[in-house]
C-alpha positions as CSV (number, residue, x, y, z in Angstrom):
1,M,66.3,113.1,144.3
2,A,68.1,110.1,143.1
3,R,67.3,106.8,144.9
4,E,70.2,105.5,146.9
5,E,69.3,101.8,147.0
6,Y,69.2,99.8,143.8
7,D,68.8,96.3,142.4
8,L,71.6,96.9,139.9
9,V,74.2,99.7,139.5
10,V,76.0,99.7,136.2
11,I,79.4,101.3,136.0
12,G,80.3,102.5,132.5
13,G,78.0,103.9,129.8
14,G,79.3,102.1,126.8
15,S,77.7,99.4,124.8
16,A,77.5,96.8,127.6
17,G,76.5,99.4,130.2
18,L,73.6,100.8,128.1
19,V,72.2,97.3,127.4
20,A,72.5,96.3,131.0
21,T,70.7,99.5,132.1
22,A,67.8,99.5,129.6
23,G,66.6,96.0,130.1
24,P,66.2,95.8,133.9
25,A,64.8,99.4,134.0
26,L,62.1,98.5,131.5
27,F,61.3,95.4,133.6
28,G,60.8,97.7,136.7
29,A,64.0,97.0,138.5
30,R,65.7,99.8,140.4
31,V,68.8,100.7,138.2
32,A,71.5,103.3,138.2
33,L,74.0,104.0,135.5
34,V,77.3,105.7,136.4
35,E,79.6,107.1,133.7
36,K,82.6,109.2,134.6
37,A,83.0,110.7,131.1
38,P,80.9,113.8,130.2
39,R,78.8,111.7,127.7
40,L,77.5,108.2,127.2
41,G,78.3,105.9,124.4
42,G,81.8,104.8,125.4
43,D,84.5,103.9,123.0
44,C,82.1,102.6,120.3
45,L,80.2,105.8,119.9
46,N,82.9,108.4,120.6
47,Y,86.2,106.8,119.3
48,G,85.5,103.4,117.7
49,C,82.8,101.9,115.6
50,V,80.7,105.0,114.8
51,P,83.4,107.5,113.8
52,S,85.5,104.9,112.0
53,K,82.6,103.7,109.9
54,A,81.7,107.3,109.0
55,F,85.3,107.9,108.1
56,I,85.6,104.8,106.1
57,K,82.5,105.8,104.1
58,A,84.0,109.2,103.2
59,A,87.2,107.5,102.1
60,K,85.3,105.0,99.9
61,V,83.4,107.8,98.3
62,A,86.7,109.6,97.6
63,Y,88.2,106.4,96.2
64,H,85.2,105.7,93.8
65,G,85.1,109.3,92.8
66,R,88.7,109.3,91.6
67,S,88.2,105.9,89.9
68,A,85.3,107.3,87.8
69,P,86.8,106.3,84.4
70,K,86.5,102.7,85.6
71,W,82.7,103.2,85.3
72,G,82.8,105.0,82.0
73,L,82.5,108.4,83.7
74,P,84.7,111.5,83.4
75,E,87.6,111.6,85.8
76,L,87.2,113.5,89.1
77,H,89.8,116.2,89.4
78,S,90.5,119.5,91.1
79,S,91.6,122.5,89.0
80,S,93.3,124.0,92.0
81,R,95.7,121.1,92.4
82,P,98.1,119.5,90.0
83,E,97.0,116.2,88.5
84,G,97.7,113.3,90.9
85,A,97.9,115.5,94.0
86,W,94.2,115.2,95.0
87,K,93.7,115.5,98.8
88,A,90.6,115.6,100.9
89,D,89.8,118.4,103.3
90,L,90.2,116.4,106.6
91,G,88.4,119.1,108.6
92,E,85.3,118.7,106.4
93,V,85.5,114.9,106.6
94,M,85.8,115.0,110.4
95,G,82.9,117.4,110.6
96,R,80.7,114.8,108.9
97,V,82.1,112.2,111.3
98,R,81.2,114.4,114.3
99,A,77.7,114.8,112.8
100,A,77.2,111.0,112.7
101,I,78.3,110.8,116.4
102,D,76.0,113.6,117.5
103,H,73.0,112.1,115.7
104,I,73.4,108.7,117.3
105,E,74.1,110.2,120.7
106,E,70.9,112.3,120.5
107,H,68.6,109.5,119.3
108,H,70.2,106.4,121.0
109,D,72.7,107.2,123.7
110,N,71.0,110.3,125.3
111,P,71.0,110.1,129.1
112,D,67.4,111.3,129.1
113,R,66.3,108.3,127.1
114,F,67.5,106.0,129.8
115,R,65.9,108.1,132.5
116,E,62.7,107.7,130.6
117,F,63.2,103.9,130.9
118,G,63.2,104.4,134.7
119,A,67.0,104.4,135.4
120,D,68.9,107.0,137.4
121,V,71.8,108.3,135.3
122,F,74.9,109.9,136.8
123,V,77.3,111.4,134.1
124,G,80.6,113.0,134.7
125,E,81.4,111.7,138.1
126,A,84.1,109.1,138.9
127,P,82.9,106.0,140.9
128,E,84.8,104.1,143.6
129,F,83.8,101.0,145.6
130,V,83.6,101.3,149.3
131,D,82.6,97.7,149.8
132,P,80.9,95.0,147.7
133,H,77.5,96.6,148.1
134,T,78.4,100.3,148.2
135,L,79.7,102.7,145.6
136,R,80.7,106.3,146.1
137,V,79.8,108.6,143.2
138,G,80.9,112.2,144.0
139,D,79.0,113.2,147.1
140,R,76.5,110.3,146.7
141,T,76.6,106.8,148.2
142,L,74.8,104.2,146.1
143,T,74.0,100.8,147.6
144,S,72.9,97.9,145.5
145,R,72.3,94.1,145.5
146,H,74.2,93.8,142.3
147,F,76.8,95.7,140.3
148,M,78.1,95.4,136.7
149,I,81.5,96.9,135.8
150,A,81.7,97.9,132.1
151,T,84.4,100.5,132.0
152,G,85.8,99.5,128.7
153,S,89.4,99.8,127.5
154,R,91.8,102.4,126.1
155,P,94.8,102.3,123.6
156,A,97.9,100.5,124.8
157,L,101.1,102.3,123.8
158,P,104.2,100.3,122.9
159,P,107.5,101.2,124.7
160,I,109.1,102.9,121.6
161,P,111.9,105.4,122.6
162,G,110.9,108.8,121.4
163,L,107.3,108.0,120.6
164,A,105.9,110.1,123.4
165,E,107.7,113.2,122.1
166,S,106.5,112.7,118.5
167,E,103.2,113.7,116.8
168,Y,101.3,110.4,117.5
169,W,97.6,109.8,117.4
170,T,95.4,106.9,118.7
171,N,91.8,106.0,117.9
172,E,90.8,108.4,120.6
173,T,92.6,111.5,119.2
174,V,92.6,110.9,115.5
175,W,89.0,112.3,115.2
176,E,90.2,115.7,116.5
177,Q,92.5,116.2,113.5
178,T,91.8,118.7,110.8
179,D,95.0,118.6,108.6
180,L,95.6,115.6,106.4
181,P,99.2,114.5,106.9
182,E,101.2,114.1,103.7
183,R,103.1,111.1,105.1
184,L,101.4,108.9,107.7
185,M,102.7,105.8,109.5
186,V,100.2,103.4,111.2
187,I,101.9,101.1,113.7
188,G,99.8,98.0,114.2
189,A,97.9,96.1,111.5
190,G,94.9,94.9,113.5
191,P,91.3,96.0,112.6
192,I,91.8,99.6,113.8
193,G,95.2,100.0,112.1
194,C,94.0,98.5,108.7
195,E,90.8,100.5,108.6
196,L,92.6,103.8,109.3
197,A,95.6,103.0,107.0
198,Q,93.4,102.4,104.0
199,S,91.1,105.3,104.7
200,F,93.9,107.9,105.1
201,H,95.5,106.5,102.0
202,R,92.3,107.0,100.0
203,L,91.9,110.5,101.3
204,G,95.3,111.4,100.0
205,S,98.0,110.5,102.5
206,R,101.0,108.4,101.7
207,V,100.7,105.6,104.2
208,T,103.2,103.2,105.7
209,L,101.5,100.3,107.6
210,V,103.8,98.5,110.1
211,E,103.1,95.1,111.6
212,T,105.5,93.0,113.8
213,L,103.8,89.7,112.7
214,H,104.0,87.9,109.4
215,C,100.7,89.3,108.0
216,V,97.9,91.8,108.7
217,L,94.9,90.9,110.8
218,H,96.6,87.9,112.4
219,R,93.4,86.7,114.2
220,D,91.7,86.1,110.8
221,D,92.2,83.4,108.3
222,H,95.8,83.6,107.1
223,E,95.1,83.0,103.4
224,L,92.5,85.8,103.2
225,A,94.3,88.2,105.5
226,C,97.4,87.9,103.2
227,A,95.2,88.4,100.2
228,L,93.9,91.7,101.8
229,R,97.5,92.7,102.5
230,D,98.3,92.2,98.8
231,I,95.3,94.4,97.9
232,F,96.7,97.1,100.1
233,I,100.1,96.9,98.4
234,R,98.5,96.9,94.9
235,D,96.6,100.0,95.8
236,G,99.8,101.9,96.9
237,I,100.0,101.4,100.7
238,D,103.5,100.7,101.9
239,V,103.0,97.5,104.0
240,R,105.9,96.5,106.3
241,I,105.3,93.1,107.8
242,N,107.7,91.4,110.2
243,S,108.7,95.0,111.1
244,R,109.1,96.7,114.4
245,A,109.4,100.4,115.2
246,M,112.5,100.6,117.2
247,T,112.9,104.4,117.8
248,V,111.3,107.7,116.9
249,R,113.1,111.0,116.7
250,A,111.9,114.4,115.8
251,E,113.4,116.6,113.1
252,G,111.4,119.8,113.1
253,N,107.8,118.9,112.2
254,T,108.9,115.5,110.9
255,S,109.2,112.2,112.8
256,I,111.9,109.8,111.7
257,V,110.9,106.2,112.6
258,T,113.6,103.5,112.6
259,L,112.1,100.1,111.5
260,Q,113.7,96.7,112.0
261,T,112.4,94.2,109.5
262,E,113.0,90.5,110.0
263,P,113.4,88.0,107.1
264,D,110.1,86.7,105.8
265,H,110.3,82.9,105.4
266,L,106.6,82.5,104.5
267,H,106.3,84.6,101.4
268,D,108.2,85.2,98.2
269,P,109.5,88.8,98.2
270,E,109.2,89.1,94.5
271,E,105.6,87.8,94.4
272,H,104.4,89.7,97.4
273,D,106.5,92.9,97.2
274,I,107.8,92.4,100.8
275,S,110.3,94.9,102.2
276,P,113.8,93.6,102.5
277,A,115.2,92.6,105.9
278,G,117.3,95.0,107.8
279,E,117.0,98.4,109.4
280,H,115.2,101.3,107.6
281,E,114.3,104.9,108.4
282,V,111.0,106.3,107.3
283,A,110.2,110.0,107.6
284,V,106.5,110.8,108.4
285,D,104.4,113.8,109.4
286,A,102.2,111.9,111.8
287,I,101.9,108.5,113.5
288,I,98.8,106.5,114.4
289,V,99.4,103.9,117.1
290,A,97.1,100.9,117.0
291,T,98.9,98.3,118.9
292,G,96.2,96.9,121.2
293,R,94.1,97.8,124.2
294,R,94.3,97.8,127.9
295,P,91.4,97.6,130.4
296,N,90.1,100.6,132.4
297,V,90.3,99.2,135.9
298,E,92.1,102.1,137.8
299,G,90.4,104.2,140.4
300,L,87.6,101.8,141.3
301,N,89.2,100.1,144.3
302,L,88.6,96.7,142.8
303,E,91.4,94.9,144.5
304,G,90.5,96.6,147.8
305,I,87.1,94.8,147.8
306,G,88.5,91.5,146.6
307,I,88.0,91.6,142.8
308,Q,90.8,89.8,141.0
309,V,92.3,91.7,138.0
310,A,94.7,90.1,135.5
311,A,96.7,91.6,132.7
312,Q,93.8,91.2,130.2
313,G,91.2,92.6,132.6
314,I,88.8,91.7,135.3
315,V,88.6,88.0,136.0
316,V,85.1,86.5,135.5
317,D,83.5,83.1,135.4
318,E,81.2,81.7,132.8
319,K,78.3,83.6,134.3
320,L,80.4,86.8,134.1
321,R,80.7,87.0,137.9
322,T,83.8,88.5,139.3
323,T,85.6,87.0,142.4
324,V,83.0,89.0,144.4
325,P,79.8,87.1,143.5
326,N,77.3,90.0,143.5
327,I,79.5,92.0,141.1
328,Y,79.6,91.2,137.4
329,A,81.8,92.5,134.6
330,A,81.3,92.7,130.8
331,G,82.7,94.2,127.7
332,D,86.3,95.2,127.0
333,V,87.2,95.4,130.7
334,I,87.2,91.6,130.9
335,G,89.4,91.2,127.8
336,G,88.8,88.4,125.3
337,Y,86.8,89.6,122.2
338,L,86.9,93.4,122.1
339,F,83.8,94.0,120.0
340,T,80.6,95.9,120.6
341,H,78.3,93.0,119.7
342,I,80.2,90.8,122.2
343,A,79.8,93.4,124.9
344,E,76.1,93.6,124.2
345,A,75.8,89.8,124.4
346,E,77.7,89.7,127.7
347,A,75.5,92.4,129.1
348,K,72.4,90.3,128.3
349,V,73.9,87.4,130.2
350,V,74.5,89.6,133.2
351,V,70.9,91.0,133.0
352,G,69.6,87.4,132.9
353,N,71.6,86.4,135.9
354,V,70.6,89.5,137.9
355,L,66.9,89.2,137.1
356,F,66.8,85.4,137.2
357,P,69.8,84.4,139.3
358,G,72.2,81.7,138.0
359,S,70.3,81.1,134.8
360,R,72.7,82.1,132.0
361,K,76.3,81.4,130.9
362,M,78.2,83.2,128.2
363,D,78.8,81.1,125.1
364,Y,81.7,82.1,122.9
365,G,81.3,79.1,120.6
366,I,80.0,81.0,117.6
367,V,81.6,84.5,117.5
368,P,81.5,86.5,114.3
369,W,83.4,89.7,113.5
370,S,84.4,91.8,110.6
371,T,87.1,94.3,109.7
372,F,85.6,97.1,107.6
373,T,88.3,97.6,105.1
374,D,87.5,97.6,101.4
375,P,87.0,94.7,100.7
376,E,85.8,93.7,104.1
377,L,87.2,90.6,105.9
378,A,84.7,88.7,108.1
379,R,84.9,85.4,110.0
380,V,82.9,83.1,112.2
381,G,84.1,79.8,113.8
382,M,87.4,78.1,113.1
383,T,90.1,79.0,110.7
384,E,91.5,76.2,108.4
385,E,94.5,75.8,110.7
386,E,92.4,75.6,113.8
387,A,90.1,73.1,112.3
388,R,92.9,70.8,111.0
389,Q,94.5,70.9,114.5
390,K,91.2,69.7,116.1
391,H,89.7,67.5,113.4
392,G,92.6,66.4,111.3
393,S,92.1,64.9,107.8
394,T,88.3,65.0,107.9
395,V,88.5,68.8,107.3
396,R,87.5,70.0,103.8
397,V,87.7,73.6,102.5
398,Y,85.4,75.0,99.9
399,R,85.9,78.4,98.1
400,F,84.2,80.6,95.7
401,P,85.7,83.8,94.3
402,F,83.8,87.1,93.9
403,A,85.4,87.4,90.4
404,D,83.1,84.6,89.3
405,L,79.9,86.1,90.8
406,D,77.7,88.1,88.3
407,R,76.7,90.8,90.8
408,A,80.3,91.4,91.9
409,V,81.3,91.8,88.2
410,C,78.5,94.3,87.7
411,D,79.5,96.2,90.8
412,G,83.2,96.1,90.0
413,E,83.7,94.5,93.4
414,M,85.6,91.4,92.3
415,D,88.4,91.2,94.9
416,G,88.2,88.4,97.4
417,S,86.5,85.1,98.0
418,V,84.4,83.0,100.4
419,K,86.2,80.2,102.2
420,V,84.2,77.6,104.2
421,V,85.9,75.2,106.5
422,A,83.7,72.0,106.9
423,G,83.8,68.7,108.6
424,A,82.0,65.4,108.0
425,K,78.7,65.6,106.1
426,G,79.1,69.2,105.3
427,K,79.1,70.5,108.9
428,I,80.2,74.1,108.9
429,L,83.2,74.6,111.3
430,G,84.1,78.1,110.1
431,A,83.4,80.6,107.4
432,H,85.6,83.4,106.2
433,I,84.8,86.1,103.6
434,L,87.0,88.6,102.0
435,G,84.9,90.7,99.7
436,A,82.3,93.4,99.3
437,S,79.8,93.5,102.2
438,A,81.5,90.5,103.9
439,G,80.3,91.8,107.3
440,E,76.7,91.4,106.1
441,L,77.2,88.1,104.1
442,I,78.8,86.3,107.0
443,H,75.5,86.2,108.9
444,E,74.1,83.4,106.7
445,F,76.9,81.2,108.0
446,V,76.4,82.4,111.6
447,I,72.8,81.4,111.5
448,A,73.6,78.1,109.9
449,M,76.2,77.2,112.6
450,K,73.9,78.4,115.4
451,H,71.1,76.2,114.2
452,G,73.0,73.2,112.9
453,L,72.4,73.7,109.2
454,S,74.9,72.1,106.8
455,L,76.4,73.2,103.5
456,A,73.8,71.0,101.8
457,D,71.1,73.0,103.5
458,L,72.6,76.3,102.2
459,A,73.0,74.8,98.7
460,D,69.3,73.8,98.7
461,T,68.2,77.3,99.7
462,M,67.0,79.7,97.0
463,H,69.0,82.9,96.8
464,I,67.9,86.0,94.8
465,Y,69.7,86.7,91.5
466,P,71.7,88.8,91.1
467,T,72.8,89.5,94.7
468,L,76.1,89.3,96.5
469,S,74.6,86.8,98.9
470,Q,74.7,84.2,96.1
471,V,78.4,83.9,96.9
472,D,77.5,82.0,100.1
473,R,75.4,79.5,98.2
474,R,78.0,79.1,95.5
475,A,80.6,78.0,98.2
476,A,78.0,75.5,99.5
477,D,77.5,74.3,95.9
478,A,81.2,73.5,95.8
479,Y,80.6,71.0,98.6
480,M,77.7,69.5,96.7
481,R,79.8,69.1,93.5
482,E,82.5,67.3,95.5
483,K,79.9,65.1,97.2
484,Y,78.3,63.9,93.9
485,L,80.9,64.5,91.3
486,G,84.3,64.6,93.0
487,D,86.8,61.9,93.6
488,E,85.4,60.7,96.9
489,V,81.8,60.1,95.8
490,G,79.4,58.0,97.8
491,F,76.6,55.8,96.7
492,A,74.4,58.7,95.7
493,G,77.1,60.1,93.4
494,K,77.8,56.7,91.8
495,F,74.0,56.2,91.2
496,L,73.6,59.6,89.6
497,R,76.6,59.0,87.3
498,W,75.2,55.6,86.3
499,W,71.7,57.1,85.7
500,A,73.2,59.9,83.6
501,S,75.2,57.5,81.5
502,R,72.2,55.2,81.1
503,R,70.0,58.2,79.9
504,A,72.7,59.3,77.5
505,S,72.9,55.9,75.9
506,K,69.2,55.9,74.9
């Protein structure tokens, strides 16, 4: 029989919830995990990170297969379809996506694994707070010294007239599809929208990507985000920036979307292939809505026990305590950075404060993330604009293009560049990478910022040749060249120039 009194009850079996359950249970604390869905893993396993990355991989394989002549290989084609009409079998692709989910669930997110750690796990029953120390779960009543709420988020739908009556998908329903749409519209060019738009395009759909703002991925460095947008356009995706879906109407199996496009004052239409301003109608067979998230806070009786909830989610302090001190919250449900690795970090803070009260605060000073398009776009720290607002004229920017990197040339992965934003004495304020494996390459800058290493330290660190990681060192080399050979050289640079000229004269 399940214990009724606990040291910690975790509500939500996603990334934050699983981390918060495993640690205390392994330390011998009395822990219960409650998940109202029929399976653990949350959005990350079932609808987000895992299925999207498996889907992206399939799309990349399809893309490279069709571009075989680029590698001196025969062109991939299908004798059953006319040339240029290649399309993937979406059902087969989604079968592989489901296999990846099932494998990770079995080996990592299986309820029995957490029971073996010593936790009680309740799956498939909706929880509700009775008071700050009591939770009702079906016909059980759980009491606990501490609670952590990690109920995640769900897609937020925009108020577009006619959308509800159309054939629209979200990141929660797209993985159920088996028929590849001929014409697809993706509304919202954040990470989810960009990843899905490119993947469906590579699998054979004609894709229109719609964004109300002036560029895709508006939270990333503007220069590199716009470079990614231009890559999308080059590859055949119809990108509509400064555009808003006004209405949707059904005509048989087709959805007619009316778009209102505002003038673009930031980009040259001829240079960037920007859609003209005005009203346009686009006919599509399916719509993916990727316009943001909303926290899952309903049904828990949070306000009834005194927990404050704002538009972005549950309100917490720097120790991740809610307005009821013995109840914590972490992950998407508190808003902010909606990433699995952030949820895990927040859960660790909660665990530290539950096991060792008052000892830990959440630090958002160095937060990396990556959008897994091809090429990937990753960042950590400040953008150039943010750094100039805070540090003014002391900010310097150093770049290195993948096109000048030997390994990128060999791999045919020459799109993109590294952009490092630095302060005085080469201090790294932010780093941004658009390029192959950017999500991996960014970690060198993450570690450098975490431990106070400068660009000079990176430039002085040996990197294996030929690897993509050399692109990080090459960006650091740009700082060293400026320091010793640029216009603003110091004593060391002047001395080296004098010494070199003296040696040359002999």
